Every structure is written in structure tokens, then in C-alpha cells.
C-alpha distance (Angstrom), angle and dihedral (degrees) to the residues before:
residue distance angle dihedral
X1 . . .
X2 3.82 . .
X3 3.73 122.5 .
X4 3.77 138.2 -175.4
X5 3.79 114.9 -109.4
X6 3.82 101.5 176.4
X7 3.79 140.7 13.3
X8 3.70 128.9 -171.2
X9 3.83 119.2 -175.7
X10 3.82 115.7 -147.5
X11 3.89 127.7 -163.4
X12 3.70 109.1 -89.2
X13 3.80 97.7 43.2
X14 3.84 101.3 -77.4
X15 3.81 116.6 135.0
X16 3.71 117.9 -161.0
X17 3.92 108.3 -143.9
X18 3.81 132.0 -164.2
X19 3.88 114.9 -159.5
X20 3.85 127.3 -155.4
X21 3.73 90.7 -114.7
X22 3.91 90.1 64.4
X23 3.72 98.5 -105.1
X24 3.80 123.2 123.9
X25 3.88 130.3 -158.0
X26 3.68 147.1 163.5
X27 3.84 122.2 -106.1
X28 3.63 112.4 -157.0
X29 3.81 102.8 -145.6
X30 3.79 96.8 -177.1
X31 3.84 91.9 54.6
X32 3.80 89.6 47.0
X33 3.81 90.3 52.9
X34 3.87 93.2 49.7
X35 3.80 88.1 56.2
X36 3.76 99.7 42.9
X37 3.76 136.1 51.1
X38 3.77 136.5 -163.0
X39 3.79 141.3 118.0
X40 3.90 93.5 -96.0
X41 3.76 91.7 51.5
X42 3.86 92.5 53.2
X43 3.84 90.0 72.2
X44 3.81 91.2 55.8
X45 3.83 89.9 66.1
X46 3.72 87.1 75.5
X47 3.91 103.0 82.3
X48 3.76 92.1 -151.7
X49 3.76 92.6 57.9
X50 3.78 93.3 40.9
X51 3.75 88.7 55.8
X52 3.86 89.0 64.6
X53 3.83 91.1 75.0
X54 3.78 114.8 137.2
X55 3.98 137.3 168.5
X56 3.81 119.7 -102.7
X57 3.88 121.8 173.9
X58 3.82 88.6 -16.1
X59 3.80 96.1 -55.3
X60 3.84 130.9 110.1
X61 3.77 107.6 -111.0
X62 3.85 146.1 178.7
X63 3.81 130.7 -152.6
X64 3.78 91.8 -106.8
X65 3.75 94.0 63.6
X66 3.80 103.2 -95.8
X67 3.82 116.1 140.6
X68 3.69 131.4 -175.1
X69 3.75 115.7 -161.7
X70 3.80 121.1 -119.6
X71 3.78 88.8 -132.4
X72 3.86 94.7 58.0
X73 3.78 91.2 41.3
X74 3.75 90.2 50.8
X75 3.85 89.2 52.7
X76 3.78 93.2 47.1
X77 3.75 94.0 47.8
X78 3.70 100.2 45.2
X79 3.87 95.6 40.7
X80 3.73 86.9 56.5
X81 3.73 94.5 49.9
X82 3.94 90.8 47.0
X83 3.84 91.0 50.4
């Protein structure tokens, strides 16, 4: 089971991720927010809040309770790189 080990938010909505299998990738949070809706996602449009991301139990999380699974992020990051 893949997990996230590190996350590093960069200005502009890109989050650099390090996965437990040794791979790294960039998650474009802004593109994700354009394609998805929901009350928990609205807060992430504020860059100061989005920057507060952290890893908990291998998932990408924010203080208001939103979690994005490492498996889904791995699929998104590596599909983008393969495209």
C-alpha cells in the first residue's frame, strides 16, 4: 500500500509529493479544484489555507478535515507524467 511521506506546498498551488515507493511528483491543486467541487474544497482556494497541508497516516490532509488518499494522488501525479 502506497503512502505519502512528504508534502511541500509551493506558491501557485503545486504540491511536491514524496511517496513511500521512492517516487516523487507534483500535484496541481488548482487544476484539481477546477475539476472537483465540494464544501471542504472551497477553503483550499485560499492559498494561505492550502499551504497548511500536512501528512497524516500517509494521506495528504488539511486542518479542516479534508484528506486526499496517497493512492489517488499517486494515480493523478503519475498519469499526468505519463501523458
